C-alpha angles and dihedrals in degrees: 000000000000124000093245088062091058137063125215113256088218091057092046093050092048093047094050095033094235134136121257089229087071089061090050090051091052090049092049091051092049096247096113137033118214130185129213116218118175091339092307123114121232135184120213112249092231089065097051097095091049091046091051089053091050091049090052092049092050103038105026101032095033094229114159124233094261090053091049090051090052094046091048092049093048093047090050091050091047091052091049091051092049090052090049091051090051090050092048092047090052091051091047092051089056090058094042092054094054 
């Protein structure tokens, strides 16, 4: 991964006024991947929107890490089920049009 595809964890923490330990907690729980480059911590750009949601859940809504893990799991399952519904509707429409 190239540096332009990552954002410094220090910059992110300063911008959102959060502690770096929160990012480590997210990493330890499997909710975030972080990369070390020359002893600096970086977050992949593709995870920024998810990370912003997690920050809002934790700091603005005061939801603890276990709650965030549960919410993330349930949202992921819901998304998978929605994709499955779309797939099943597409299959059904094939049979209805015959």
